[in-house]
DOSELO-261749 format. One record per residue (C-alpha): x, y, z; residue number from 1; chain. Coordinates in nm, 4 decimals. Last residue first. Example, Ala and Ser with C-alpha at 12.3 -4.5 7.8 and 13.67 -1.06 7.14 Angstrom:
REM DOSELO-261749
<r c1="1.3670" c2="-0.1060" c3="0.7140" pos="2" unit="A"/>
<r c1="1.2300" c2="-0.4500" c3="0.7800" pos="1" unit="A"/>
This chain:
REM DOSELO-261749
<r c1="1.5853" c2="0.0822" c3="2.0056" pos="304" unit="A"/>
<r c1="1.4239" c2="0.1183" c3="1.6644" pos="303" unit="A"/>
<r c1="1.4729" c2="0.4949" c3="1.6299" pos="302" unit="A"/>
<r c1="1.3269" c2="0.6408" c3="1.3108" pos="301" unit="A"/>
<r c1="1.5352" c2="0.9105" c3="1.1433" pos="300" unit="A"/>
<r c1="1.6128" c2="0.7083" c3="0.8336" pos="299" unit="A"/>
<r c1="1.2539" c2="0.5924" c3="0.8056" pos="298" unit="A"/>
<r c1="1.1355" c2="0.9530" c3="0.7867" pos="297" unit="A"/>
<r c1="1.3857" c2="1.0435" c3="0.5149" pos="296" unit="A"/>
<r c1="1.3131" c2="0.7219" c3="0.3255" pos="295" unit="A"/>
<r c1="0.9369" c2="0.7858" c3="0.3385" pos="294" unit="A"/>
<r c1="0.9833" c2="1.1380" c3="0.1966" pos="293" unit="A"/>
<r c1="1.2031" c2="1.0061" c3="-0.0849" pos="292" unit="A"/>
<r c1="0.9566" c2="0.7237" c3="-0.1487" pos="291" unit="A"/>
<r c1="0.6648" c2="0.9664" c3="-0.1708" pos="290" unit="A"/>
<r c1="0.8456" c2="1.1922" c3="-0.4185" pos="289" unit="A"/>
<r c1="0.9445" c2="0.8967" c3="-0.6350" pos="288" unit="A"/>
<r c1="0.5865" c2="0.7677" c3="-0.6347" pos="287" unit="A"/>
<r c1="0.4498" c2="1.1045" c3="-0.7482" pos="286" unit="A"/>
<r c1="0.7007" c2="1.1256" c3="-1.0323" pos="285" unit="A"/>
<r c1="0.6390" c2="0.7660" c3="-1.1432" pos="284" unit="A"/>
<r c1="0.2611" c2="0.8061" c3="-1.1241" pos="283" unit="A"/>
<r c1="0.2656" c2="1.1181" c3="-1.3405" pos="282" unit="A"/>
<r c1="0.4837" c2="0.9324" c3="-1.5922" pos="281" unit="A"/>
<r c1="0.2277" c2="0.6492" c3="-1.5947" pos="280" unit="A"/>
<r c1="-0.0509" c2="0.8994" c3="-1.6603" pos="279" unit="A"/>
<r c1="0.1484" c2="1.0501" c3="-1.9479" pos="278" unit="A"/>
<r c1="0.2115" c2="0.7067" c3="-2.1005" pos="277" unit="A"/>
<r c1="-0.1454" c2="0.5797" c3="-2.0576" pos="276" unit="A"/>
<r c1="-0.2785" c2="0.8953" c3="-2.2232" pos="275" unit="A"/>
<r c1="-0.0320" c2="0.8476" c3="-2.5100" pos="274" unit="A"/>
<r c1="-0.1506" c2="0.4878" c3="-2.5415" pos="273" unit="A"/>
<r c1="-0.5059" c2="0.6196" c3="-2.5787" pos="272" unit="A"/>
<r c1="-0.4058" c2="0.8417" c3="-2.8717" pos="271" unit="A"/>
<r c1="-0.7029" c2="0.7362" c3="-3.0794" pos="270" unit="A"/>
<r c1="-0.9967" c2="0.6311" c3="-2.8651" pos="269" unit="A"/>
<r c1="-1.0647" c2="0.2947" c3="-2.7040" pos="268" unit="A"/>
<r c1="-0.8992" c2="0.3872" c3="-2.3765" pos="267" unit="A"/>
<r c1="-1.1397" c2="0.6772" c3="-2.3229" pos="266" unit="A"/>
<r c1="-1.4482" c2="0.4715" c3="-2.4124" pos="265" unit="A"/>
<r c1="-1.5860" c2="0.4552" c3="-2.0600" pos="264" unit="A"/>
<r c1="-1.4233" c2="0.7044" c3="-1.8226" pos="263" unit="A"/>
<r c1="-1.0642" c2="0.6836" c3="-1.7066" pos="262" unit="A"/>
<r c1="-0.9664" c2="0.4788" c3="-1.3993" pos="261" unit="A"/>
<r c1="-0.5967" c2="0.5597" c3="-1.3503" pos="260" unit="A"/>
<r c1="-0.6455" c2="0.9346" c3="-1.3885" pos="259" unit="A"/>
<r c1="-0.9136" c2="0.9195" c3="-1.1185" pos="258" unit="A"/>
<r c1="-0.6359" c2="0.8282" c3="-0.8755" pos="257" unit="A"/>
<r c1="-0.5338" c2="1.1938" c3="-0.8519" pos="256" unit="A"/>
<r c1="-0.2580" c2="1.1739" c3="-0.5935" pos="255" unit="A"/>
<r c1="-0.3352" c2="1.3941" c3="-0.2916" pos="254" unit="A"/>
<r c1="-0.1948" c2="1.7481" c3="-0.2781" pos="253" unit="A"/>
<r c1="-0.3955" c2="1.9443" c3="-0.5369" pos="252" unit="A"/>
<r c1="-0.7288" c2="1.7934" c3="-0.4297" pos="251" unit="A"/>
<r c1="-0.6455" c2="1.8737" c3="-0.0687" pos="250" unit="A"/>
<r c1="-0.6061" c2="2.2415" c3="-0.1582" pos="249" unit="A"/>
<r c1="-0.9440" c2="2.2500" c3="-0.3327" pos="248" unit="A"/>
<r c1="-1.1053" c2="2.0730" c3="-0.0367" pos="247" unit="A"/>
<r c1="-0.9517" c2="2.3218" c3="0.2065" pos="246" unit="A"/>
<r c1="-1.0727" c2="2.6151" c3="-0.0067" pos="245" unit="A"/>
<r c1="-1.4236" c2="2.4681" c3="-0.0153" pos="244" unit="A"/>
<r c1="-1.4170" c2="2.4314" c3="0.3625" pos="243" unit="A"/>
<r c1="-1.3137" c2="2.7950" c3="0.4087" pos="242" unit="A"/>
<r c1="-1.5596" c2="2.9337" c3="0.1522" pos="241" unit="A"/>
<r c1="-1.8658" c2="2.7788" c3="0.3124" pos="240" unit="A"/>
<r c1="-2.0069" c2="2.4308" c3="0.2772" pos="239" unit="A"/>
<r c1="-2.3692" c2="2.5204" c3="0.2011" pos="238" unit="A"/>
<r c1="-2.2768" c2="2.7751" c3="-0.0683" pos="237" unit="A"/>
<r c1="-2.1421" c2="2.4890" c3="-0.2807" pos="236" unit="A"/>
<r c1="-1.8798" c2="2.4926" c3="-0.5567" pos="235" unit="A"/>
<r c1="-1.6743" c2="2.1745" c3="-0.5944" pos="234" unit="A"/>
<r c1="-1.4547" c2="2.1638" c3="-0.9048" pos="233" unit="A"/>
<r c1="-1.1334" c2="2.0464" c3="-0.7383" pos="232" unit="A"/>
<r c1="-1.3199" c2="1.8318" c3="-0.4851" pos="231" unit="A"/>
<r c1="-1.4991" c2="1.6444" c3="-0.7625" pos="230" unit="A"/>
<r c1="-1.1750" c2="1.5871" c3="-0.9553" pos="229" unit="A"/>
<r c1="-0.9948" c2="1.4669" c3="-0.6416" pos="228" unit="A"/>
<r c1="-1.2657" c2="1.2201" c3="-0.5374" pos="227" unit="A"/>
<r c1="-1.0663" c2="0.9068" c3="-0.6263" pos="226" unit="A"/>
<r c1="-0.7655" c2="1.0696" c3="-0.4641" pos="225" unit="A"/>
<r c1="-0.9631" c2="1.1406" c3="-0.1461" pos="224" unit="A"/>
<r c1="-1.0724" c2="0.7776" c3="-0.1311" pos="223" unit="A"/>
<r c1="-0.7148" c2="0.6615" c3="-0.1890" pos="222" unit="A"/>
<r c1="-0.5751" c2="0.9013" c3="0.0717" pos="221" unit="A"/>
<r c1="-0.8296" c2="0.7766" c3="0.3246" pos="220" unit="A"/>
<r c1="-0.7483" c2="0.4151" c3="0.2417" pos="219" unit="A"/>
<r c1="-0.3825" c2="0.4930" c3="0.3059" pos="218" unit="A"/>
<r c1="-0.4564" c2="0.6680" c3="0.6355" pos="217" unit="A"/>
<r c1="-0.6702" c2="0.3778" c3="0.7601" pos="216" unit="A"/>
<r c1="-0.4176" c2="0.1136" c3="0.6533" pos="215" unit="A"/>
<r c1="-0.1306" c2="0.3050" c3="0.8113" pos="214" unit="A"/>
<r c1="-0.3336" c2="0.3612" c3="1.1276" pos="213" unit="A"/>
<r c1="-0.3931" c2="-0.0116" c3="1.1610" pos="212" unit="A"/>
<r c1="-0.0374" c2="-0.1089" c3="1.0649" pos="211" unit="A"/>
<r c1="0.1227" c2="0.1324" c3="1.3158" pos="210" unit="A"/>
<r c1="0.2951" c2="0.4567" c3="1.2116" pos="209" unit="A"/>
<r c1="0.6348" c2="0.6076" c3="1.1226" pos="208" unit="A"/>
<r c1="0.7613" c2="0.4352" c3="0.8072" pos="207" unit="A"/>
<r c1="0.4214" c2="0.2713" c3="0.7588" pos="206" unit="A"/>
<r c1="0.2735" c2="0.6064" c3="0.6569" pos="205" unit="A"/>
<r c1="0.5189" c2="0.6462" c3="0.3680" pos="204" unit="A"/>
<r c1="0.5066" c2="0.2723" c3="0.2981" pos="203" unit="A"/>
<r c1="0.1293" c2="0.2920" c3="0.2464" pos="202" unit="A"/>
<r c1="0.1589" c2="0.5945" c3="0.0147" pos="201" unit="A"/>
<r c1="0.4309" c2="0.4190" c3="-0.1874" pos="200" unit="A"/>
<r c1="0.2059" c2="0.1135" c3="-0.2181" pos="199" unit="A"/>
<r c1="-0.0786" c2="0.3391" c3="-0.3309" pos="198" unit="A"/>
<r c1="0.1397" c2="0.4875" c3="-0.6036" pos="197" unit="A"/>
<r c1="0.2450" c2="0.1459" c3="-0.7369" pos="196" unit="A"/>
<r c1="-0.1082" c2="0.0053" c3="-0.7116" pos="195" unit="A"/>
<r c1="-0.2459" c2="0.2916" c3="-0.9213" pos="194" unit="A"/>
<r c1="0.0214" c2="0.2319" c3="-1.1844" pos="193" unit="A"/>
<r c1="-0.0586" c2="-0.1411" c3="-1.1861" pos="192" unit="A"/>
<r c1="-0.4235" c2="-0.0547" c3="-1.2445" pos="191" unit="A"/>
<r c1="-0.3155" c2="0.1713" c3="-1.5314" pos="190" unit="A"/>
<r c1="-0.1484" c2="-0.1288" c3="-1.6939" pos="189" unit="A"/>
<r c1="-0.4672" c2="-0.3298" c3="-1.6474" pos="188" unit="A"/>
<r c1="-0.6700" c2="-0.0545" c3="-1.8157" pos="187" unit="A"/>
<r c1="-0.4252" c2="-0.0513" c3="-2.1078" pos="186" unit="A"/>
<r c1="-0.4566" c2="-0.4287" c3="-2.1421" pos="185" unit="A"/>
<r c1="-0.8369" c2="-0.4017" c3="-2.1460" pos="184" unit="A"/>
<r c1="-0.8302" c2="-0.1210" c3="-2.4025" pos="183" unit="A"/>
<r c1="-0.6086" c2="-0.3313" c3="-2.6345" pos="182" unit="A"/>
<r c1="-0.8039" c2="-0.6591" c3="-2.6154" pos="181" unit="A"/>
<r c1="-1.1007" c2="-0.5641" c3="-2.8320" pos="180" unit="A"/>
<r c1="-1.2850" c2="-0.8981" c3="-2.8150" pos="179" unit="A"/>
<r c1="-1.3479" c2="-1.0889" c3="-3.1397" pos="178" unit="A"/>
<r c1="-1.3250" c2="-1.4457" c3="-3.0072" pos="177" unit="A"/>
<r c1="-0.9668" c2="-1.4795" c3="-3.1334" pos="176" unit="A"/>
<r c1="-0.8790" c2="-1.1639" c3="-2.9430" pos="175" unit="A"/>
<r c1="-1.0207" c2="-1.3163" c3="-2.6250" pos="174" unit="A"/>
<r c1="-0.8126" c2="-1.6327" c3="-2.6664" pos="173" unit="A"/>
<r c1="-0.4935" c2="-1.4424" c3="-2.7465" pos="172" unit="A"/>
<r c1="-0.5435" c2="-1.2053" c3="-2.4521" pos="171" unit="A"/>
<r c1="-0.6234" c2="-1.4885" c3="-2.2102" pos="170" unit="A"/>
<r c1="-0.3146" c2="-1.6834" c3="-2.3168" pos="169" unit="A"/>
<r c1="-0.0961" c2="-1.3729" c3="-2.2804" pos="168" unit="A"/>
<r c1="-0.2355" c2="-1.2962" c3="-1.9330" pos="167" unit="A"/>
<r c1="-0.1890" c2="-1.6567" c3="-1.8210" pos="166" unit="A"/>
<r c1="0.1660" c2="-1.6661" c3="-1.9598" pos="165" unit="A"/>
<r c1="0.2512" c2="-1.3405" c3="-1.7794" pos="164" unit="A"/>
<r c1="0.1110" c2="-1.4858" c3="-1.4557" pos="163" unit="A"/>
<r c1="0.3247" c2="-1.7973" c3="-1.5031" pos="162" unit="A"/>
<r c1="0.6382" c2="-1.5943" c3="-1.5783" pos="161" unit="A"/>
<r c1="0.5956" c2="-1.4032" c3="-1.2480" pos="160" unit="A"/>
<r c1="0.4679" c2="-1.6951" c3="-1.0409" pos="159" unit="A"/>
<r c1="0.7461" c2="-1.9421" c3="-1.1150" pos="158" unit="A"/>
<r c1="1.0070" c2="-1.7999" c3="-0.8774" pos="157" unit="A"/>
<r c1="0.7392" c2="-1.7980" c3="-0.6048" pos="156" unit="A"/>
<r c1="0.7306" c2="-2.1783" c3="-0.6278" pos="155" unit="A"/>
<r c1="1.0435" c2="-2.2062" c3="-0.4107" pos="154" unit="A"/>
<r c1="1.1639" c2="-2.5656" c3="-0.3730" pos="153" unit="A"/>
<r c1="1.0762" c2="-2.6268" c3="-0.7349" pos="152" unit="A"/>
<r c1="0.9632" c2="-2.9613" c3="-0.8743" pos="151" unit="A"/>
<r c1="0.6296" c2="-3.0052" c3="-0.7004" pos="150" unit="A"/>
<r c1="0.5229" c2="-2.6380" c3="-0.7010" pos="149" unit="A"/>
<r c1="0.6361" c2="-2.6150" c3="-1.0635" pos="148" unit="A"/>
<r c1="0.4287" c2="-2.9169" c3="-1.1552" pos="147" unit="A"/>
<r c1="0.1264" c2="-2.7623" c3="-0.9829" pos="146" unit="A"/>
<r c1="0.1744" c2="-2.4361" c3="-1.1705" pos="145" unit="A"/>
<r c1="0.2044" c2="-2.6203" c3="-1.5020" pos="144" unit="A"/>
<r c1="-0.1056" c2="-2.8235" c3="-1.4198" pos="143" unit="A"/>
<r c1="-0.2915" c2="-2.5021" c3="-1.3386" pos="142" unit="A"/>
<r c1="-0.1812" c2="-2.3543" c3="-1.6724" pos="141" unit="A"/>
<r c1="-0.2900" c2="-2.6616" c3="-1.8655" pos="140" unit="A"/>
<r c1="-0.6231" c2="-2.6925" c3="-1.6858" pos="139" unit="A"/>
<r c1="-0.7069" c2="-2.3257" c3="-1.7419" pos="138" unit="A"/>
<r c1="-0.6115" c2="-2.3378" c3="-2.1095" pos="137" unit="A"/>
<r c1="-0.8041" c2="-2.6617" c3="-2.1624" pos="136" unit="A"/>
<r c1="-1.1114" c2="-2.5317" c3="-1.9835" pos="135" unit="A"/>
<r c1="-1.1097" c2="-2.2170" c3="-2.1933" pos="134" unit="A"/>
<r c1="-1.0661" c2="-2.4307" c3="-2.5059" pos="133" unit="A"/>
<r c1="-1.3637" c2="-2.6436" c3="-2.4055" pos="132" unit="A"/>
<r c1="-1.5745" c2="-2.3325" c3="-2.3534" pos="131" unit="A"/>
<r c1="-1.4980" c2="-2.2312" c3="-2.7104" pos="130" unit="A"/>
<r c1="-1.5253" c2="-1.8569" c3="-2.7618" pos="129" unit="A"/>
<r c1="-1.8649" c2="-1.6969" c3="-2.8052" pos="128" unit="A"/>
<r c1="-1.8131" c2="-1.3444" c3="-2.6744" pos="127" unit="A"/>
<r c1="-1.8886" c2="-1.4570" c3="-2.3174" pos="126" unit="A"/>
<r c1="-1.6095" c2="-1.7153" c3="-2.3383" pos="125" unit="A"/>
<r c1="-1.3660" c2="-1.4499" c3="-2.4623" pos="124" unit="A"/>
<r c1="-1.4724" c2="-1.2109" c3="-2.1875" pos="123" unit="A"/>
<r c1="-1.4224" c2="-1.4826" c3="-1.9242" pos="122" unit="A"/>
<r c1="-1.0789" c2="-1.5700" c3="-2.0623" pos="121" unit="A"/>
<r c1="-0.9917" c2="-1.1993" c3="-2.0699" pos="120" unit="A"/>
<r c1="-1.1054" c2="-1.1603" c3="-1.7081" pos="119" unit="A"/>
<r c1="-0.8980" c2="-1.4594" c3="-1.5940" pos="118" unit="A"/>
<r c1="-0.5895" c2="-1.3197" c3="-1.7661" pos="117" unit="A"/>
<r c1="-0.6497" c2="-0.9792" c3="-1.6084" pos="116" unit="A"/>
<r c1="-0.6859" c2="-1.1420" c3="-1.2666" pos="115" unit="A"/>
<r c1="-0.3489" c2="-1.3105" c3="-1.3069" pos="114" unit="A"/>
<r c1="-0.1823" c2="-0.9975" c3="-1.4472" pos="113" unit="A"/>
<r c1="-0.3318" c2="-0.7750" c3="-1.1741" pos="112" unit="A"/>
<r c1="-0.2072" c2="-1.0107" c3="-0.9013" pos="111" unit="A"/>
<r c1="0.1386" c2="-1.0302" c3="-1.0607" pos="110" unit="A"/>
<r c1="0.1509" c2="-0.6486" c3="-1.0707" pos="109" unit="A"/>
<r c1="0.0465" c2="-0.6282" c3="-0.7046" pos="108" unit="A"/>
<r c1="0.3200" c2="-0.8705" c3="-0.6039" pos="107" unit="A"/>
<r c1="0.5725" c2="-0.6713" c3="-0.8065" pos="106" unit="A"/>
<r c1="0.4592" c2="-0.3551" c3="-0.6266" pos="105" unit="A"/>
<r c1="0.5108" c2="-0.5261" c3="-0.2905" pos="104" unit="A"/>
<r c1="0.8610" c2="-0.6438" c3="-0.3831" pos="103" unit="A"/>
<r c1="0.9634" c2="-0.3092" c3="-0.5324" pos="102" unit="A"/>
<r c1="0.8415" c2="-0.1177" c3="-0.2259" pos="101" unit="A"/>
<r c1="1.0241" c2="-0.3499" c3="0.0133" pos="100" unit="A"/>
<r c1="1.3424" c2="-0.3063" c3="-0.1891" pos="99" unit="A"/>
<r c1="1.2939" c2="0.0705" c3="-0.1845" pos="98" unit="A"/>
<r c1="1.2638" c2="0.0605" c3="0.1953" pos="97" unit="A"/>
<r c1="1.5732" c2="-0.1565" c3="0.2414" pos="96" unit="A"/>
<r c1="1.7711" c2="0.0620" c3="0.0045" pos="95" unit="A"/>
<r c1="1.6545" c2="0.3710" c3="0.1946" pos="94" unit="A"/>
<r c1="1.7780" c2="0.2154" c3="0.5171" pos="93" unit="A"/>
<r c1="2.1237" c2="0.1689" c3="0.3716" pos="92" unit="A"/>
<r c1="2.2752" c2="-0.1785" c3="0.3536" pos="91" unit="A"/>
<r c1="2.6111" c2="-0.3011" c3="0.4819" pos="90" unit="A"/>
<r c1="2.4575" c2="-0.5210" c3="0.7563" pos="89" unit="A"/>
<r c1="2.3514" c2="-0.3634" c3="1.0855" pos="88" unit="A"/>
<r c1="2.0085" c2="-0.2990" c3="0.9259" pos="87" unit="A"/>
<r c1="1.9272" c2="-0.6626" c3="0.8452" pos="86" unit="A"/>
<r c1="1.9479" c2="-0.8274" c3="1.1887" pos="85" unit="A"/>
<r c1="1.7490" c2="-0.5578" c3="1.3685" pos="84" unit="A"/>
<r c1="1.4951" c2="-0.5712" c3="1.0850" pos="83" unit="A"/>
<r c1="1.4351" c2="-0.9395" c3="1.1613" pos="82" unit="A"/>
<r c1="1.2930" c2="-0.8264" c3="1.4951" pos="81" unit="A"/>
<r c1="0.9680" c2="-1.0200" c3="1.4398" pos="80" unit="A"/>
<r c1="0.7735" c2="-0.7019" c3="1.5168" pos="79" unit="A"/>
<r c1="1.0047" c2="-0.4771" c3="1.3131" pos="78" unit="A"/>
<r c1="1.0000" c2="-0.6940" c3="1.0011" pos="77" unit="A"/>
<r c1="0.6274" c2="-0.7472" c3="1.0498" pos="76" unit="A"/>
<r c1="0.5788" c2="-0.3685" c3="1.0511" pos="75" unit="A"/>
<r c1="0.7350" c2="-0.3436" c3="0.7062" pos="74" unit="A"/>
<r c1="0.5077" c2="-0.6178" c3="0.5727" pos="73" unit="A"/>
<r c1="0.1813" c2="-0.4918" c3="0.7251" pos="72" unit="A"/>
<r c1="0.0722" c2="-0.1543" c3="0.5858" pos="71" unit="A"/>
<r c1="0.2051" c2="-0.1963" c3="0.2329" pos="70" unit="A"/>
<r c1="0.0815" c2="-0.5547" c3="0.2093" pos="69" unit="A"/>
<r c1="-0.2749" c2="-0.4775" c3="0.3157" pos="68" unit="A"/>
<r c1="-0.3036" c2="-0.1469" c3="0.1305" pos="67" unit="A"/>
<r c1="-0.1592" c2="-0.2857" c3="-0.1937" pos="66" unit="A"/>
<r c1="-0.3715" c2="-0.6023" c3="-0.1834" pos="65" unit="A"/>
<r c1="-0.6920" c2="-0.4084" c3="-0.1084" pos="64" unit="A"/>
<r c1="-0.6139" c2="-0.1669" c3="-0.3932" pos="63" unit="A"/>
<r c1="-0.5662" c2="-0.4643" c3="-0.6259" pos="62" unit="A"/>
<r c1="-0.9064" c2="-0.5923" c3="-0.5113" pos="61" unit="A"/>
<r c1="-1.0746" c2="-0.2662" c3="-0.6107" pos="60" unit="A"/>
<r c1="-0.8969" c2="-0.2339" c3="-0.9469" pos="59" unit="A"/>
<r c1="-0.9696" c2="-0.5964" c3="-1.0365" pos="58" unit="A"/>
<r c1="-1.3350" c2="-0.5471" c3="-0.9381" pos="57" unit="A"/>
<r c1="-1.3664" c2="-0.2367" c3="-1.1568" pos="56" unit="A"/>
<r c1="-1.2038" c2="-0.4161" c3="-1.4506" pos="55" unit="A"/>
<r c1="-1.4477" c2="-0.7067" c3="-1.4245" pos="54" unit="A"/>
<r c1="-1.7509" c2="-0.4847" c3="-1.3708" pos="53" unit="A"/>
<r c1="-1.6692" c2="-0.2817" c3="-1.6816" pos="52" unit="A"/>
<r c1="-1.5672" c2="-0.5752" c3="-1.9024" pos="51" unit="A"/>
<r c1="-1.8541" c2="-0.8092" c3="-1.8090" pos="50" unit="A"/>
<r c1="-2.1114" c2="-0.5302" c3="-1.8351" pos="49" unit="A"/>
<r c1="-1.9745" c2="-0.4130" c3="-2.1711" pos="48" unit="A"/>
<r c1="-1.9834" c2="-0.7619" c3="-2.3172" pos="47" unit="A"/>
<r c1="-2.3358" c2="-0.8344" c3="-2.1958" pos="46" unit="A"/>
<r c1="-2.4886" c2="-0.5068" c3="-2.3109" pos="45" unit="A"/>
<r c1="-2.7793" c2="-0.6460" c3="-2.5154" pos="44" unit="A"/>
<r c1="-3.0181" c2="-0.5904" c3="-2.2219" pos="43" unit="A"/>
<r c1="-2.8371" c2="-0.6909" c3="-1.9060" pos="42" unit="A"/>
<r c1="-2.9187" c2="-0.9940" c3="-1.6925" pos="41" unit="A"/>
<r c1="-2.6892" c2="-1.2213" c3="-1.8952" pos="40" unit="A"/>
<r c1="-2.3979" c2="-0.9948" c3="-1.8164" pos="39" unit="A"/>
<r c1="-2.4530" c2="-1.0443" c3="-1.4442" pos="38" unit="A"/>
<r c1="-2.4225" c2="-1.4207" c3="-1.4906" pos="37" unit="A"/>
<r c1="-2.0941" c2="-1.3819" c3="-1.6787" pos="36" unit="A"/>
<r c1="-1.9802" c2="-1.1314" c3="-1.4147" pos="35" unit="A"/>
<r c1="-1.9827" c2="-1.4223" c3="-1.1691" pos="34" unit="A"/>
<r c1="-1.6587" c2="-1.5517" c3="-1.3236" pos="33" unit="A"/>
<r c1="-1.4876" c2="-1.2222" c3="-1.2401" pos="32" unit="A"/>
<r c1="-1.6304" c2="-1.2233" c3="-0.8866" pos="31" unit="A"/>
<r c1="-1.5026" c2="-1.5770" c3="-0.8280" pos="30" unit="A"/>
<r c1="-1.1542" c2="-1.4768" c3="-0.9472" pos="29" unit="A"/>
<r c1="-1.1542" c2="-1.1814" c3="-0.7051" pos="28" unit="A"/>
<r c1="-1.2608" c2="-1.4029" c3="-0.4148" pos="27" unit="A"/>
<r c1="-0.9916" c2="-1.6608" c3="-0.4896" pos="26" unit="A"/>
<r c1="-0.7195" c2="-1.3968" c3="-0.5261" pos="25" unit="A"/>
<r c1="-0.8280" c2="-1.2233" c3="-0.2038" pos="24" unit="A"/>
<r c1="-0.8223" c2="-1.5540" c3="-0.0161" pos="23" unit="A"/>
<r c1="-0.4776" c2="-1.6375" c3="-0.1490" pos="22" unit="A"/>
<r c1="-0.3588" c2="-1.2966" c3="-0.0296" pos="21" unit="A"/>
<r c1="-0.4907" c2="-1.3719" c3="0.3187" pos="20" unit="A"/>
<r c1="-0.2838" c2="-1.6895" c3="0.3194" pos="19" unit="A"/>
<r c1="0.0422" c2="-1.4967" c3="0.2829" pos="18" unit="A"/>
<r c1="0.2944" c2="-1.6962" c3="0.0815" pos="17" unit="A"/>
<r c1="0.2850" c2="-1.4504" c3="-0.2081" pos="16" unit="A"/>
<r c1="0.3937" c2="-1.1678" c3="0.0230" pos="15" unit="A"/>
<r c1="0.6952" c2="-1.3450" c3="0.1735" pos="14" unit="A"/>
<r c1="0.8400" c2="-1.4379" c3="-0.1645" pos="13" unit="A"/>
<r c1="0.7796" c2="-1.0869" c3="-0.2982" pos="12" unit="A"/>
<r c1="0.9519" c2="-0.9381" c3="0.0062" pos="11" unit="A"/>
<r c1="1.2460" c2="-1.1775" c3="-0.0306" pos="10" unit="A"/>
<r c1="1.2808" c2="-1.0877" c3="-0.3975" pos="9" unit="A"/>
<r c1="1.2595" c2="-0.7133" c3="-0.3267" pos="8" unit="A"/>
<r c1="1.5168" c2="-0.7324" c3="-0.0436" pos="7" unit="A"/>
<r c1="1.7600" c2="-0.9186" c3="-0.2712" pos="6" unit="A"/>
<r c1="1.7045" c2="-0.6745" c3="-0.5587" pos="5" unit="A"/>
<r c1="1.7643" c2="-0.3759" c3="-0.3308" pos="4" unit="A"/>
<r c1="2.0921" c2="-0.5308" c3="-0.2165" pos="3" unit="A"/>
<r c1="2.1876" c2="-0.6096" c3="-0.5767" pos="2" unit="A"/>
<r c1="2.1347" c2="-0.2441" c3="-0.6695" pos="1" unit="A"/>
């Protein structure tokens, strides 16, 4: 377990230092702030527009993070030949792979928490919360992050508690402004579940393929998973029975990512936490199966 933990920590540290990830975070934050302007263009639906577009953008950017990290980090270990130093040590290949998975998933969870905190601050401001308080919260948290970067040799150790503090501060602020925080938190949790499955998909392909093909295959699986419900119920005389049968079979094989983006109002109904629990359990089972398959392939891979 300690070997997996060490690989996960090093993977998380490497991931959060990637400049491309900083660009994705900045772009996602800008989109969330821009939802305030989009909300003003709607007709008495400002809060719904901000929430729906904000959650959709977090989901999309989290997918980008999972695909990018899942398709590149394992290959970097091979390309820089650091893997040749690690594998001769007393560590199993499956432990290395699981450690990589845990580190990438943790990075995705931190990303979702940070963006979720920003979204809740934006929703609270849109609902009439004090703009000065929003500025104070943002300034305080940024100052804390800057102080940590100055005092600590490794700022990545601060990111997990800092992201949790940002999410908690955003939730408290939004709740004080009259925003229903529960459905937003459930949607963020489902986003993490989607990221966890997609990371396992990326590592499965990365265990035997190149980064470009891994990214393409993973995006293809994600698109198919988002269309799983449509493929399952598709009935069209134009496609023919053979193609329809293939689509039905594909819908049963790929992970159903539609479960992680339920329709409007679903998470506000009674029993919503039960839905989140069953969907999370589905994600855990699917992820475990993917990691077992990836470990078997990675075990047989020849690096000579």
